[in-house]
SETOR-740300 format. One record per residue (C-alpha): residue number from 0; residue in one letter; x negated, y, z negated. Coordinates in nm, 4 decimals. Example, Ala and Ser with C-alpha at 12.3 -4.5 7.8 and 13.67 -1.06 7.14 Angstrom:
BEGIN
  resi  resn        xx        yy        zz
     0     A   -1.2300   -0.4500   -0.7800
     1     S   -1.3670   -0.1060   -0.7140
// end
This chain:
BEGIN
  resi  resn        xx        yy        zz
     0     X    1.0043   -0.8917    2.1141
     1     X    1.3556   -0.8846    2.2622
     2     X    1.5640   -0.5882    2.1475
     3     X    1.8264   -0.5481    2.4197
     4     X    2.0696   -0.7739    2.6054
     5     X    2.2515   -0.6528    2.9147
     6     X    2.5669   -0.8120    3.0529
     7     X    2.7266   -0.7968    3.3931
     8     X    3.1074   -0.7838    3.3862
     9     X    3.2766   -0.9306    3.6957
    10     X    3.2212   -1.3055    3.7156
    11     X    3.0194   -1.2938    3.3931
    12     X    3.2276   -1.1665    3.1023
    13     X    3.5352   -1.1747    3.3261
    14     X    3.6177   -1.5110    3.4860
    15     X    3.7183   -1.4354    3.8407
    16     X    3.5989   -1.4573    4.1983
    17     X    3.4931   -1.1242    4.3417
    18     X    3.6970   -1.1665    4.6592
    19     X    4.0160   -1.2200    4.4541
    20     X    3.9477   -0.9059    4.2534
    21     X    3.8742   -0.6905    4.5574
    22     X    4.1953   -0.8010    4.7293
    23     X    4.4108   -0.7252    4.4249
    24     X    4.2313   -0.3985    4.3475
    25     X    4.2541   -0.2611    4.7010
    26     X    4.6158   -0.3675    4.7309
    27     X    4.7194   -0.1775    4.4191
    28     X    4.5136    0.1317    4.5040
    29     X    4.6537    0.1518    4.8570
    30     X    5.0073    0.1437    4.7150
    31     X    4.9166    0.4285    4.4813
    32     X    4.7740    0.6493    4.7541
    33     X    5.0280    0.5750    5.0304
    34     X    5.2713    0.8537    4.9271
    35     X    4.9958    1.1081    4.9917
    36     X    4.9593    0.9861    5.3502
    37     X    4.6696    0.7444    5.3063
    38     X    4.6947    0.4593    5.5585
    39     X    4.5910    0.1293    5.3922
    40     X    4.3271    0.0073    5.6388
    41     X    4.1575    0.3449    5.6652
    42     X    4.1714    0.3805    5.2867
    43     X    3.9912    0.0485    5.2454
    44     X    3.7358    0.1498    5.5087
    45     X    3.6799    0.4765    5.3218
    46     X    3.6275    0.2974    4.9911
    47     X    3.3732    0.0627    5.1469
    48     X    3.1913    0.3537    5.3084
    49     X    3.1725    0.5334    4.9744
    50     X    3.0551    0.2124    4.8088
    51     X    2.7765    0.1662    5.0626
    52     X    2.6684    0.5251    5.0033
    53     X    2.6470    0.4619    4.6274
    54     X    2.4355    0.1512    4.6846
    55     X    2.1946    0.3636    4.8915
    56     X    2.1874    0.6481    4.6366
    57     X    1.8287    0.7662    4.5950
    58     X    1.8865    0.8951    4.2432
    59     X    1.9215    1.2605    4.3356
    60     X    2.2956    1.2708    4.2643
    61     X    2.5534    1.0969    4.0487
    62     X    2.7217    0.7978    4.2098
    63     X    3.0608    0.9646    4.1651
    64     X    2.9551    1.2682    4.3697
    65     X    2.8118    1.0458    4.6420
    66     X    3.1305    0.8390    4.6615
    67     X    3.3758    1.1262    4.6706
    68     X    3.1819    1.3239    4.9291
    69     X    3.2020    1.0282    5.1674
    70     X    3.5636    0.9410    5.0849
    71     X    3.6854    1.2996    5.1273
    72     X    3.4915    1.3487    5.4530
    73     X    3.6773    1.0498    5.5972
    74     X    4.0181    1.1779    5.4874
    75     X    4.0200    1.5466    5.5713
    76     X    4.3610    1.7075    5.5998
    77     X    4.5177    1.4761    5.3405
    78     X    4.5737    1.5763    4.9756
    79     X    4.2806    1.4926    4.7501
    80     X    4.3084    1.1353    4.6214
    81     X    4.1037    1.1802    4.3043
    82     X    4.3837    1.2940    4.0688
    83     X    4.5961    0.9910    4.1601
    84     X    4.2931    0.7628    4.1395
    85     X    4.2246    0.8900    3.7872
    86     X    4.5810    0.7899    3.6928
    87     X    4.5452    0.4588    3.8735
    88     X    4.2485    0.3360    3.6704
    89     X    4.4369    0.3660    3.3412
    90     X    4.7657    0.2272    3.4721
    91     X    4.8211    0.0251    3.7924
    92     X    4.4629   -0.1010    3.7965
    93     X    4.5481   -0.3307    3.5055
    94     X    4.7758   -0.5338    3.7341
    95     X    4.4596   -0.6747    3.8914
    96     X    4.4079   -0.8632    3.5673
    97     X    4.6320   -1.1302    3.7179
    98     X    4.3337   -1.2651    3.9138
    99     X    4.1589   -1.3890    3.5982
   100     X    4.1051   -1.7639    3.6235
   101     X    4.1803   -1.7878    3.2502
   102     X    4.2220   -1.5558    2.9538
   103     X    3.9115   -1.4807    2.7471
   104     X    3.7994   -1.3054    2.4309
   105     X    3.4301   -1.2259    2.4601
   106     X    3.3935   -1.0440    2.1283
   107     X    3.2498   -1.3536    1.9508
   108     X    2.9722   -1.3681    2.2112
   109     X    2.8876   -1.0019    2.1638
   110     X    2.9044   -1.0245    1.7852
   111     X    2.6801   -1.3313    1.7789
   112     X    2.4052   -1.1295    1.9471
   113     X    2.4678   -0.8149    1.7478
   114     X    2.4315   -1.0171    1.4276
   115     X    2.0707   -1.0795    1.5351
   116     X    2.0076   -0.7062    1.5518
   117     X    2.0216   -0.6875    1.9296
   118     X    2.1381   -0.3856    2.1261
   119     X    2.4112   -0.4704    2.3788
   120     X    2.4642   -0.2965    2.7131
   121     X    2.7365   -0.3446    2.9730
   122     X    2.5271   -0.3290    3.2895
   123     X    2.7921   -0.3717    3.5548
   124     X    2.7457   -0.2090    3.8926
   125     X    2.8443    0.1571    3.8355
   126     X    3.1000    0.1982    4.1112
   127     X    3.4020    0.2796    3.8936
   128     X    3.4964    0.5722    3.6683
   129     X    3.4834    0.5357    3.2918
   130     X    3.8578    0.4655    3.2647
   131     X    3.8278    0.1818    3.5149
   132     X    3.5483    0.0331    3.3068
   133     X    3.7530    0.0596    2.9871
   134     X    4.0471   -0.1144    3.1527
   135     X    3.8327   -0.4067    3.2698
   136     X    3.6577   -0.4368    2.9337
   137     X    4.0011   -0.4846    2.7831
   138     X    4.0601   -0.7874    3.0051
   139     X    3.7684   -0.9499    2.8202
   140     X    3.8978   -0.8503    2.4760
   141     X    3.6340   -0.5784    2.4510
   142     X    3.6101   -0.2011    2.4300
   143     X    3.3487    0.0753    2.4555
   144     X    3.2520    0.0384    2.0887
   145     X    3.1270   -0.3151    2.1578
   146     X    2.8417   -0.1741    2.3664
   147     X    2.5688    0.0768    2.2999
   148     X    2.5805    0.1873    2.6611
   149     X    2.8142    0.1256    2.9560
   150     X    2.7210    0.2230    3.3092
   151     X    2.9854    0.3857    3.5297
   152     X    2.9786    0.6004    3.8407
   153     X    2.9933    0.9204    3.6373
   154     X    2.6736    0.8519    3.4375
   155     X    2.4614    0.6611    3.6908
   156     X    2.2449    0.7559    3.9874
   157     X    2.1556    0.4092    4.1131
   158     X    2.3344    0.0815    4.1842
   159     X    2.2298   -0.2793    4.1819
   160     X    2.0321   -0.4341    4.3451
   161     X    1.7972   -0.1346    4.3126
   162     X    1.5622   -0.2142    4.0205
   163     X    1.5714    0.1564    3.9330
   164     X    1.9256    0.0993    3.8088
   165     X    1.7853   -0.1168    3.5268
   166     X    1.4872    0.1096    3.4657
   167     X    1.7214    0.4063    3.4210
   168     X    1.9018    0.2158    3.1453
   169     X    1.5796    0.1244    2.9649
   170     X    1.4661    0.4861    2.9853
   171     X    1.7951    0.6085    2.8399
   172     X    1.7737    0.3591    2.5517
   173     X    1.4039    0.4196    2.4908
   174     X    1.3064    0.0552    2.5364
   175     X    1.0660   -0.1203    2.7708
   176     X    1.1847   -0.3676    3.0355
   177     X    0.9851   -0.6368    2.8553
   178     X    1.2266   -0.6026    2.5605
   179     X    1.5320   -0.6790    2.7753
   180     X    1.7294   -0.9801    2.8962
   181     X    1.9920   -0.9636    3.1712
   182     X    2.2885   -1.2023    3.1832
   183     X    2.4839   -1.2156    3.5088
   184     X    2.6307   -1.4179    3.7930
   185     X    2.4853   -1.2373    4.0928
   186     X    2.1512   -1.3639    4.2253
   187     X    2.0241   -1.0499    4.4047
   188     X    2.1937   -0.7895    4.1850
   189     X    2.1318   -0.9397    3.8412
   190     X    1.8587   -1.2028    3.8590
   191     X    1.6287   -1.0580    4.1227
   192     X    1.6754   -0.6877    4.0498
   193     X    1.6252   -0.7240    3.6726
   194     X    1.3223   -0.9456    3.7324
   195     X    1.1734   -0.6858    3.9678
   196     X    1.2347   -0.4231    3.7001
   197     X    1.0129   -0.6258    3.4673
   198     X    1.2724   -0.7739    3.2304
   199     X    1.1482   -1.0318    2.9811
   200     X    1.4020   -1.2810    3.1111
   201     X    1.7284   -1.3279    3.2959
   202     X    2.0061   -1.5843    3.2545
   203     X    2.2387   -1.6936    3.5347
   204     X    2.6039   -1.7923    3.4898
   205     X    2.6792   -2.0033    3.8002
   206     X    3.0524   -2.0623    3.7430
   207     X    3.1440   -1.7623    3.9620
   208     X    2.8065   -1.7222    4.1283
   209     X    2.7482   -1.4560    4.3935
   210     X    2.4615   -1.5485    4.6204
   211     X    2.5347   -1.4005    4.9644
   212     X    2.2023   -1.5032    5.1175
   213     X    2.2142   -1.8572    4.9740
   214     X    1.8791   -1.8058    4.8040
   215     X    1.7199   -2.0611    4.5745
   216     X    1.8126   -1.9870    4.2133
   217     X    1.6849   -2.3042    4.0503
   218     X    1.4033   -2.1138    3.8762
   219     X    1.6422   -1.9121    3.6582
   220     X    1.7652   -2.0285    3.3170
   221     X    2.1361   -2.0940    3.3628
   222     X    2.4515   -2.2279    3.2021
   223     X    2.7547   -2.0970    3.0168
   224     X    2.7815   -1.7835    2.8054
   225     X    2.7358   -1.9966    2.4934
   226     X    2.4213   -2.1405    2.6517
   227     X    2.3013   -1.7844    2.7164
   228     X    2.3435   -1.6924    2.3499
   229     X    2.1516   -2.0038    2.2454
   230     X    1.8775   -1.9221    2.4967
   231     X    1.8356   -1.5671    2.3672
   232     X    1.8286   -1.6764    2.0044
   233     X    1.5515   -1.9242    2.0898
   234     X    1.3561   -1.6441    2.2577
   235     X    1.3909   -1.4383    1.9403
   236     X    1.2457   -1.7226    1.7360
   237     X    0.9321   -1.7524    1.9505
// end
């Protein structure tokens, strides 16, 4: 019995290419931090280093603590960036919305699944603070109340593609992996990791596919978001 549907955000609910988003995001953040003495290239290098550390998190600490320890260690002697970053994610970060390939309202998709009694989770890689998640949800016409749970770097101890990321969500919700379906655009992070976690099924959205190793993905159910809803409803009827 399926009880829970999890959605990725970037390239899934939000129609954009990851490289476009990263360029816009880093550009705006570097502008924000420059007055404190943060040099753009080193700032980007520091963000990537913190991101890699979060991906390797063994679950012993929150992703936020892992990230900031690395970022601060690489920028000693400069004023702490976190206060300005907290402002950034509710303000300037929204300028990155310009990279959307087209405007969307994903609430009908979410409501269609909720009407079937399903629990909905936003299972995007938890590398941003809560405010950054709320901002990006808004680009899809959504908000925190549309989801039972949203992962962010302040409430998560793992990242995709670690299957423990998905298992931590199922444990929090009190469901089994066999009750869950994952919808995403990333082959290793969404399809493979959720499958390894034991999910009942996964569904791939190839429009903005991320498949860095060019792995075969023909075995996964795939199509549009509307196709994903139809697929899940059929699973419910079995």
